[in-house]
Structure formats: structure tokens, C-alpha cells
N, C-alpha and C positions, 0 to 999 in steps of 0.2 A: 622570501615567504615560503612557508611549509606547503607541501602538496595539498593538504586538506584546507588550507587557507585560500588557495586559488581555485580549487575545484578541478585542477588539472589531473590527468591520469595517463598512464602509459597507453591505454587503449582509446583515449579521447584527446584529440588535438586542440579542441577549443579551450581557450584560457579560462573563461568564466562559465563553466557548466552548471554552477550553482552559486547561490549567495545566501547570506543570513538575512532573515526578516526580523522585524520587531518581535520580541518575546523569545528569541533564540531558536526560531524555526528555520530549518534548512529549506530553501526554495530551489527547486530544480527546473530548468528550462531545456528539455531535450529537443533536438532537431527531429524532423519527421522520420528520418532514417533511424535514429536512435529509438524513437517512440514505437516503431513497428515491432521491434523485439523487446517488449516491455519487461519480460523476465530478465533479460540481459541488462537492461537499464536499471532495474531494481538491484541487481548484483553490483553495478557501478555505484549506486547510491549508498549501498552498505559499505563499499570500499572507502567511501568518503566519510563514513561514520554516522549516516542517517539512522541506522538501527539503534544507536545509543541515545538518540534524542527523544525517542518515544513517538514523535510525529514529524512528518515531512510534507512539504507541499510540492506538487508537480503541476506545472503550468503546461498544458498541451500546446504543440506548435499551432500556429495560426491556420495552417492548411488542414488540420485534423477536423473531421466531422463526427459527432457522436452518432450512435445507431439511431435509425429512424423508428425501429420497433424492437421489442425484446421477445417477440413471439418464438424465436428459434433457439432460446437458451434452456429449454426444459430438460435436455439431456446433458447440459453442462455439469461436470462432476466437481463437487466440493470435496477436495482430497482430505482435508483434516479439519472438519468443523469442531467447534468447541461449545460447551455449555458453560456459562459464567454464572457463578453464585456469589452474591455479595452479602456479608453479614456485618453487623456492627451498630454503633450508636454514638451520638454526641461527638462526631468528628473523627472517630477511630473506626476504621473499616478494614475488613479483610476480604480479598477477592480470591476465589478458587476457580481455575479454568480446568475443565475436564474434557479431554479430547475424546471425540466420538468416532464411530466408523464412518467412512466416506459415504456420501449420498449424492443423488442428482439434485438439481435445482427444483424439479417438480416434487421430489420427495420432501425436500426442505420446506417448500411452499405449503404442501399438505400438512406437514407437522406444525408449521407456524400458525396456520389458520384453524387448527383443530381446537376444540374446547378443552382438551386435556392440558 
């Protein structure tokens, strides 16, 4: 089997780090140790070809708990936000993504909730 078929990687010893789901979606099941460094795990997902699929599913480990509150994310920086513009009709559409300057979550929230 090819490396991408098994999900094996030189930096991951588990044999089935991912599998295919119905509809051709790659499904990843990281361990808690892998999940702690999510940026590194995303790099692994891209090594396996997830970036070519358009969408991927990540099932967090059983011991992971989501945040209880999002009160502390106001200063979180969104490095490369995009504005998306869609034009078209009758099933033919064009999408334009325009990269904007970085901003904090609070700045984004203000912009999203404004009347403009």
C-alpha cells in the first residue's frame, strides 16, 4: 500500500492516522499528544494530501474538552482574513477571495456586527 493509503508517515508511527469517509472526505483521528500541537498536525494532514481534497474531518481525541468560555479570545489575532465575493447566476458562479490586513477577534467581531 502507498503511504497516503495507510495514513502512515515518517513522523507518525500509528498505522491508521486517517481513513476515507463516504463522499471522499479524509477523516483524521489524532491522539491527544498530536492534537496538542494542532498546527503540526495540520502540516501532517497536508502531507497526506488533505489540502487537495477541499475539506477534511478531524475527530478530536476522547479526552479532549472544548473551551467552557470564549471570553478570553478578544486579542486572538486573525493573521490573514479574507473577504469573499461571489457573482454569477443560473449555476455558473465566480468566487473572489481578497486578503485583508490582520486583525484581532474583537476587531473582526465589531466589523461583522456593524451596519456597514
